N, C-alpha and C positions, 0 to 999 in steps of 0.2 A: 682340077678337082671337079667331080660330078656335082652339079647343082640341081635342085628340084625344079621341075618345069614351072613356068611363070603362071600357068593357069588362065582361066577366063577373065575377061574384064567385066566391070560392073554393067556396062551397056549390053554385053553379050548375055550375061546372066538374066537380065530383065527380058530380053527378046526371047530367050529359050523358055523362060517361065510362062510367057504368053503362049508360046507354041505348044508346050508339052504339059503345062500345069504343074502342080506340086507333087512331090515325091511322097505319096500317101496311098494307102489301100482304102477301098470303099467301106463304109460302116454299114453293117448288115441291118441292125435294128435301131435306127435313129428314133429318139423320142420326139414325138410330135405333140402339138397342142391338143389334138383330138384324143390321142392315146392317154395323155395325162388326165384330161377331163373324164374319159371313160373310167380310168382307174379310181378317180376321186368319187364318181357317182356310184361305183360298185361297192363302196364301203358300206358296212352294215347300218351305220347311223343314217345315211341318206336313203337307204332302202326303207328304214322305219319311218322317216319323214314323209316319203311318198305314200306309204300305207296310211299314215295319219291324214294326209291331205285327201286321199280317196275316201276315208271314213267321214271326214267333214262334208264332202260332197254328198255322200249317201244320206247323212243326217239332214242336209239342207243348209249347212252353214257355209254359204258360198263366199261371204266376205272373209270368214276365218280361213277358208281355203286359199284365197288370194294372198292374204297376209302371210300365211305359212309358206307359200311358194316364193314370195318376195324374200322372206328370211332364208329360205333354202338357197336362193340365188346369191344372196349376200354371203352366206356361209361358204358356199362353193367358191365364190370369188376370193374370200380370205384364204382358204386352203390352197387354191390355185396360185395365188400370189406368193405364198410361202414356199410352195414346191418349186415354182419357177425361179424364185430368188436363190434357192438351194442349187438348182441346176445351173444357173448362171455363174454361181460361185465356183462350181466344179469346172464349168466350161472355160472360165477365165484362167484356169491353171493348165489347160491343155498345152499351151505353148511351152510351159515350163517342163511338163512331163514328156515332151517330145524327145526322143533319143538325139544325142548330139553327134556331130561328125567333124573331123579336122579336114579342111580343104585349103588349097592354095589358089588365091584369086589376086590378080594384079601383083603377083610376086610376093604376096604376104600370106603367111600361114595363119589361119584363123579357125576358131571353133564356131560352128553354126548349127541350127536345128536341122535334123535330117530331112524334114519336109521341104527345106529350101534348096536342096541339092538339085542340080539340073544336069542333063546329058552333056558330057564334055568336061565336067568338073574334074579337077585333079584331087584325088583322095589320098590322105596319109593314113594308113592302117597300122595299128599297133596292137600288141598283145592285150587281149581282153575286150577288143572292140567288137560290137555287133555290126556287121557289114551293112551299110545303109541302102545300097543300090547295086545292081549288076555292074561289073566293071572289068576292064582288061588290065592285067598287071604290066606296068612299065618297068618296075624294079621289084625284086623279091629277095629278102634276106632271111633264110632259114624259116620260111613261112609254112605254118601248119594251120589248116582250117577245118573246123568241125562243121560238116555239111549234113548232120543227122536230121535237121529240120526239113530238108528237101529230099534226102535219099533214104533216110532211116538207118544208115550205116553209122555205127558208134565210133569207129576208128577215124581220127583226124587224117586229112588228105594233104600231102605235100604239094605246094603250088610254086611253080617257077615262072620266070618272065614269059609273057605271051599267053599264059593261062588265064581263064576267066574265073572270077569269084562272083558269088551271088548274094543278093539281099537276104538278110535274115540269118546268114551263117555267122559263125563266131571265130575270130582269130584266137587260137590257143597258144601260139608261139611265134616269135619272130615279128617281122614288120615288112611293109611294102609301100610302094607308090603305085596308084592305079588310076585309070581314066574311066569315068562313068559312061556306060553304054546304054543303060535302060533304067527307068525310074517307075515308081508307083505300080500300076496295074500291068505295065509292060514287062516287069521283071518276071523271072521264073517263079518267084514267090507269089506275085500278083496273079499269075495264070492259074495257080492252084489255090487261090485265096478263098474260094468258097468253103474249103474244108477248115478254114481258120476263123470263120465268121461267128461261130457259136461260142459265146463267152459265158461261162458258168459263174454266177455270183453266189458265193458261199456266205451264209449268214454268220454274223459274229455271235458269241455266247449271249451278249446283251440283247440282240435282236431275237434270238430264240426264247430268252426269258420273257420278253415283252409279248411275243406271240402266244406263249403258253398262258401268261397271266390274262391277256385279253380273252383267250378262249375260255378260261375258267370263269371270268366275269360274265361272259356271254351265256354260258350254260346256266350259271346261278341266276342271272337276270331273267332269262327266258323261263326257267322253272318257277321263279317267284312271280313272274308276270302272269303265268297261267293260273296260279293260285288266286292272284288278285282278280283276274277276269272272272273266275268261278264265283268268288265271294261277292264281287260287285254285282254280277248278273243275278245271283240268287237273292241278295238283299234288296236291290233296287229294281230288279226285273227290267233292266235296260242293258242288253248285251253289247250294243254298239258303243254306248258311253263306256262300258266296261272294257271294251277292246281299246278305246282311246287311252284309258287310264293305264291299261297293261302296256301299251306302247310307250307311254310316258315313263313308266317305271323302268322298262328295258333301256330306254335312251339315257335315263338318269344313272343307271348302274354301269353302262358300257363306257369305259374310259378310252374311247377311240383316239383321244389326244396323244396317247403314248406313242403311236406310230408317227404322228406329225412331229412330236418332240424329237424323237430319235433321228428322223430324216433331216430336220432342220439343224439340230445341234451338230450332227456329224458332218453335214455338207458345209455349214458355215464354220465349223471347227477346222476343217481342212483348209478353208480359205484363210482363217485367222492365223493358222500355223504357217501358211505360206508367207505371211507378212513378216514372220521371223526368219525368212530366207530358208525355210525347210519345206520340201515337197513331200506330201503324204501319198505314198503309192497304194497303201492299204488302209482305208479309213478306220476299221475296227482297232488299229493299233492305238488310237486315241484312248481307248479304254485302259490300256496297259501303262501309259506314260506315268500316271500317278502312283504306280506300284514299283517303279524302278528303285532298286536298292544299291546296285553296283553299276557304275558307268565306266566302261573300258574305252579309252581313247588313244588314238595314235598321236604321238608327239608332233611330228612334222606336219605343218599346215593346219593343224587343229588347235593345238596349244600355242604353236608358233605361227608367224606370218607367212611362212613358205616364200619369203623374198630373200633368196640366198645371195650372199656376197662373199667373194673369195677373200679371206683374211690372212691366211698364212701359207707359206711354202716351206716345207721341211725336207731338205736333202740330208744325206749322211753327214755332211760337213756342218750343218747347223740349221737354225730356224730363222726365217725372215717373216716379220709381221708387216703386211702391206698396209700402208697408210692411204689417206684420201688422195694425196699427191705422191704417186709411186716414184721411187727412185729407180735407177737402172738395176737390173738383176743380173746375176752372174750366169755363166754358161750352163752350169748344172741345173740351176733354177729355171732357165729358159727351156731346157730340154724337158724338165719335169712338167712345166706348163704346156708345152707343145704336145706331149704324149697324153696329157689329160684331155686336151681338145680333140686329139685323134680318136680317143676312146669314147667320145660323145657324138650325139647326132649331128649331122651336117647342118640341118635347119632345126636348132633345138627348140623344144616345146617345154621340157622340164626346167623348172627354175634353177636347179643346180647346174645343169649343162649350159643354161644361158649365162650364168655367172662366170663360167670358164671362158666362154666366147667373148664376154665383155672385157676380159683382161688380155685378149690376144694382142692388143697393141704393145704389150710388154715384150713381145717376141717379134720384132719387125722383120726378121728373116723367115718367119713361118711360111709366108706365101711363096717365097723363092724356093724354100726347101721342099715343101709338100704340095705346091700348087698343081703339079702335073700328076699327082697320085689320085686314084679313084678307090672308093670303098668297094671291095669285092666280096667280102664275107663278114658275117657277124655272128657272135655267140651271145645270146641275150641273157638277161638276168633270170635266175631260177631259184627255187627254194633250196635246192642242193648246192648251188654256187651263186652267192650274192655278189656277182661281178659281171661286168660287160667287157667283151673283147671285140675289137675291130681289126680286120686285116686290110691293108692298103697296098696297092702296087701301081706302077706306071704301065702304060699301054705296051703290049708286045714284050712283057717281062714276066718271068716266073718268080722273081724275088719279091717277097712281101715283107713289109714291116708290120709288126704286131703290137697293138697298144691295149693294155688292160687296166681297168679301174674298178675298185670294189672295196669291201670291208678290209681294213688293214691286215687282220690276221689271216684272211683267206688268200690275199695276194702274197703275203709273207711266206706262206707255206709253199708257194710255187717258185720261190726264188732261193738260190743257193747262197746262204749267208752264214757267216761264222757266228758263234755265240756272242762274241764281243759286239759285232754289228747289230745283232738282234737286240742286245741289251740297250744300245744307244737308241734304237728305234722305239723300243718299249718306253724309255724315259721321255722321248719326244711325244709319244701318244698320250702318256699321263699328263704331261705339261699342257698340251693343247686341249685335251678333253676336259681338264679342270676349268678351262675358260668357257666351257659350254659350246665348243666348236664341234661341228660334225666332220668326221675325218674319213678320208678315202686314201687307200694305198694305190700307187701308180707304178707300173712296171712295163718293160719293153722286151721284145724278142724279134727274131728274124725267122723267116720260113721260106723255103724254096718248094714250089708246087711242082711235083712230078706227075701226080695222078690227076684224073679228071674230077674226082670227088674230093671234097675238103675233109679233114679229120673230124671224126665224130665228137671228140673231146679235146681238152686243152693239154693232154699228156704229151702231145707231139712237140710242144713249144718249151724252150728253155728260157725262162724269164730272168731279166736283170732288174733289181730293185732301183727305182729312181727316187722315190721319196713319198711324202705325205702332202696332201692339200687339206687345209682347214677352212670350213665354211661356217659363216655366222648366219643363224636364222633366228632373229629376235623373237622373244615371247610376246604374245599379244598383250596389249596394255590392260585389257579388261579381264584377262584370265584369272589372276589371283582373286579378284572380287567374286567372280563366278564360281570358282572352286569353294570359296568360303561359303557362298550361298548354298552350294550342294551339301556341304558338311552340316549346316544348320537345318537342312531339309532331310537329314538322315540318309543322304546318298554318298556312298563311298566312291571316290574318283580313283581309277586305276590307270596308270600311264604305261603304254606299250610302245616300244620303239626298237628299231634295228640298230641303234647307235651303241657306242661303247658305254660301259658301265659308268665311268666317271662323267662323261658328257651328260648321260641321262640323269645322274644325281644332281648335277649343277642346274639343269633345267627344272627338275622336279622341285628343288629347293626354292627357286625363283617363283614357281607357280603356286607353292603352298601345299604340295603333296608330300606325304611322309616318305622320305627316301633313306631312312636309317637302314632298311634291309632291301636288297635287290636280288632278283632271281633271273638267271639267263636262260636262253632257249636250250642250251646244252644241259643245264641243270634239270630242266623240266623233262627232258628226254630220259633222264636216269631215275625219275621218280615214278612210283606206281600211282594208279588213280587214287587210291586211298591216301597215300602220302601227299599227293598234290592237293587233295581236298583240305588237309590240315594246313598246308603251307599257305594257300591262297587266303586264309583267314587273317594273316598277319602282314602280308607283303602287298605293296601298292605300286611298285615300279618293276617292270619286266624289260629286259634288254636282249638284243640280238635274237628277237623272237621271229620264228618262221610261222607261216600261215597255219601249219598243222598244230603248232603249239597254241595258237589263238583258239582253235576249236577245243582243245583240251582244257584251256583256261575257262572258257564259257561253260563247258560241261561240269568242271569242278565247282565253279561258283553256283551253278544251278543245283548241284547235288547238295550244297549247303543251304538250300532254300532261298538263294538270292534271286531277285528278278533282274536280269542282266540286259543292259544296252551295250552294243558293241559297234565301234566304227571300223570301216575298212574301205580299201580302194582297189585292191588288186584282184586278179582272176582267182587266185588261191584263197582269198579272204571269203569267198562266197559261202563255203560250208559253215564258217563261224557266224557270218551275218544271218544265215538262214536258221542256225541253231539258237541264236540269241532270242530272247523275248522281243527285243526291239533292235533290229539291224539297221544301222545308219551308214549309208554309202556317201562317199565324197562326190559332190557334184562337179567340181572344177577339175580335179585330177583323177577321179575315179573311173574305173572301166565300166563298160556296159554290163558285164557279167556281175560285178558288185552291185550296181544299181538295180538290176533285175532280181537279185537275191534279197535285197533290203526292203524294209517296210517304210523307211524314211530316207530322203535324199537331202543332204546338207548342201544347199546351193552355193554358199559362200565359204564352206569348209571352216567355219568359225565356231570354236567351242562355246562361246556365249550364246550362240543361236540354239545349241542343243539344250542348254540350261533354260533359256527362255521358252523353248518348246515344251519342256517338262512342266514348267510353271503353267503354260497355256493348257496343257493336258489336264493338270490338276484343277484348273479353273473350270474347264468344260465339264469335267466329271462332277465337281461341286455344284455347279449350276444345274446340271442334269438331276442331281439329288433333290435340289430345291423344287424344280419343276414337277418331279414325280410326287413329292410329298404334298405339294399344293393341289395337284390334280386329284389325288386320292381323297384329300381332305374336303375339297369342294363338292365332290360327287356324293358324299355321305348325306349332307343336308338336302341335296336335290332328290336323292332316293327317299329320304325320310319324309320330305314334303309331299310325296305321292303315296307312300305305303302306310305311314302312321295314321293319317286321317281315316283311311279305309278301315283300319282296325276299330276306330271309334264310331264307325258307321256314318261318317260325314264326308262330303266331297273333298277330293284332294286339292292341295294348293296349286299344283302345277299341272298344266296340260302340255301337249307337245309344243304349242306355240310359245309357252313360257320358257321351256327348256331350250329351244333353238335360239331364243334371245340370249339366254345366259351363256350358251356355247359360243356366241359371237364375241363375248368378252373373254371367255376362258381360253379359247383356241389361240388368239394372238398373244394373250398374256403369258401362257406357258411356253409358247414357241418363240416369242420375240423379247418380252421383258426379261425373262430369265436368261435367255441366250446372250443378251447384251450386257448382263450384269458384270460389273468390275470384280476382280478377284478379292477375296477376303484378305485382310491385312496379314493374317498368319498363314496364308496358303503355302509358303515355303519355309514355315517354321514348324510344321507338323511332320511326323515320321511318315514314310511311304504307306499307302493303303495296301492292305493284304490283297494279293491277286485273287484270292478265293472269296473275297467279300462280295456279297450280292448287293445289287442296287436296291432290290426289294427286301431289305433286311428287316429284322424284327424292330430295330430302333426306328427306321424310317416309317414303316407301315403303322406301328403303334402310335408314333407321334402324330401322323396324319389322322388316325382314327380318333385320337383325343381332341385334336383341333376341330375336326369335322363334327364330332359328337357335341361339342360345346355350341357350335353354330346351329346344329339341328335342334338342340334343346331350346335355344333362344327363339328360333323361327317358329317351331311348333308350339312353344309355350305362348307366344303372342297370339298365334292363330286361334288356339283353343280358348285362351282367356277372353279374347274379343268376342268370340261366338258365345261363350258362357255369359258374357255381359250384354248379350242380345244386340250386339252390333251386326250389321248385315254381312252377308257372305262377301259382297264386293269390298266393303271396308276392311274386313279381316284379311282377305286375299291381298289387297293393295299394300297394307302395312307389313304383313309377313313377307311378301315378295320384296318390298323395299328393304326390309332387314336383311334378306338374303343377298340382294345386290350390294348393299353397303358392306355386309360381312365378307362378301367375295372380294371387294376392292381392298378392304383393310387386310385381308389374308394375303393378297398379292404383295402388298407392301411389306408386311411382317416377314413373309417367306423369302424376301430378297437377301436376307442375311441370317446366318445361324448364330452370329455372335453379337450383333448390334441391336439396340432397342429401336422402337418405332421412330422416334424423333431424330435419332442419329442417322437412320436409314434415309429419311426424307432429305437429309443434307447431301447424300451421295447422288451423284449424277447418273441418271439412266434416261437417255433421250426418248425412249418409247413409252415409258411409264405414264407421263403426263397426258400423252395422246390417248392411250387406251383407257385410262381412268376417266379422263374428261369425256370421251365419247360414250363410255358406259353410263356416267351420271346424266349427261345431256339426253341420251336416248331414253333413259327411264323417265326423265322429265317430260319428254314428248308423249310417252305412253299414258301418263296420268293427266296431261293437260289437253291433248288433242282428242276431242269427243269420239271421232271414228275409231282411233286406236284404243281409247279407253274402253269402249264397248266391246271391241274384239277380245281384249285381254280380261274382260269382266272386272275392271277396276272401278273405284269410286273417285269422286273429285277430291283433290288434296286439301288438307286442312292443316292449320298450324300445330294443333295437338298431335295429329298424325305424324307430321315431320319431326316433332320432338321425340315421339316414341321411336321412330326409325333411328334418329341420331343417338338416343340413349342406348338402344340395343347395339348400335355399332360400337359405342364406347365399351359396353360390357364385353362384346366379342373381342375387341382389341386387347382388353386386359387379360381375357382368358388365353388368347394366343400367346401373349408375352409370358404368362405364367407357365404355360406348357413348355415353351421354348427354354425358359430359364431353368425349369426342373430338369429337362433332358440335358441341357448343357452341363449342369452340375453333376448329374448322375453319370454321364458318359465321359466327361472330361475330368472328373474328380474335383 
């Protein structure tokens, strides 16, 4: 019997990696520290700060200029740290996102990252694989390769032994064993790699919304600032100070934190989702996770463990249930098991085929009977024929034995059986399927090869029925609880399987999925699109489903305004994965085609990981809401502290130096505190969010406006009152700025939860909150106690009465935030 080559040893692999490097193409536009710094400094806020610093120099306030530039340096440092943290989070996932390949090393078949492949490696190529390196075919079984990436030709090319296959091409049918001849930049793909270096990044709808909003804020801010400059210049006849005030107003109105928020939330969101064993290939899909209403999942390996064990052998004479300590099996059962093994891969990778090989000891004569045979041809699985056929023969012989395994009804159709025999087999199928066993039909044939070419179809073979094999694939322990969690979250779970109806119903019942009604793939084929739309509203279990039917299911659900997540692993699953709102490919058993079509890759093929990812997506979007509301709310009193005093003909509370100090608290607060916030207790008890719901909704913006307006009233009220009571400008500025700082800190805390009150929020852990709030309070303390800083900020020495005023205003602000939150919670949640 032909065996797979032993492959390289570990020491040979290490030596070859030193000589040739890794199997990867050069990155064209690598992000460097200098590029990142340049992008940060080119943001409008920093341009405004530089302008303000220049004006300070012109006016002659050198000390103020130095302080401002120190703050600019700190602010750039904070932004740089956040961006680098995001990039590192993405970089840490590179190894996971690397394509995988199956190789033979030290005689062991194993799956490795494609970048670890070396020249001389033995590759096992299967249908759906993206070829990881240039290689020479050692064996070829009905191999068709799509070479359009290299040649532009859309028709797949047939490849035989001694032909070469190239990196980047796709196996569309059959399989082969090949030896690597070139890797990385030495491959044909590497030689034309320059044409592949340009990657176009498409913005998500949320990114577009934020860009539009920032642009509108910018236009409004600049227009209002010009008005302020004119008013200030005409009233005070000091155009330089007017320009500083105008810059202050523009800075106060420009919510540049939106960009930082989105960058950090999405990058760290991808990293957090990876901890659920799910790889995000397309970050904007995070926006959609919270809107999923229908979750379509494959049974095998997702709801079940995909650890197959052979449980039953059913010949026409009867059924044998295999126990842990197997007894001797009869001649018919040994032949059934032998042909089951012959119809499987020589070096099995599929769990089902491994289960067959594990029971080969029950047929001690197997090696003597078939040891001299070699696999000479293979008919692989296809959507039209869900069965696998292997042809074996001895050397120098034209006589072949043929082994087929597949869906029982498909194999039955190819066997000449009486109605009585068929009735017996049908009863066996019902009996075994009701136990939740996965069933395959096994048959045999003989063939004498007279021509050089093999038959195109199986019509040339006359098959004899041997029997059924039943495999047990236990349901995952955590699946029922996860499905219950989905139901509470308003998500309907739909099970899709290629199994028999009775098997599917038994598994669905164990999992907690409604199996009262079942629809088969053949039933779907006879329904119109309109009829299917009505049917999918009521049915949650689909059996004997082909990939084309998966696509129709997705489209029917979407036509009913469902937001669909779909799992898949095969080549033909790609259209359904791409059509779904969220395509989820299987990472362990999935093909490269499926992974490339999907937006998420399930690394452990575990259903609970999908549910946890949906929860994580809801949490990320919830926290993004909180951060946006906070940013809009805090910018309102900042803008009011500049603009409103101008209307009354008095100096503004805030200069650029004050605003940059506030931003050093705001930036890390919105990007770190809210990103690290734990999920709300009801995050998976709410219905899915409408996919059309905007982040900047009337509810969010109006709530932010009310919270911000309350703090504005407090800050401006204290400022005007103190001036009216003949307190100095320095004292008035100190106390009103202190109110703004304390109001900002209490707003951060209140905004952490939409449901809980202030004191309950304080009991919830958030590692970053105490650092950011502590640094904010201590920094303000330095500003009012250190003479040099106090003069630069135009502050007065602190007093006990002043501290009481600040704390009293903070309490009033806190009460106001909670009243607004309570009102909105009652209004919008009923």
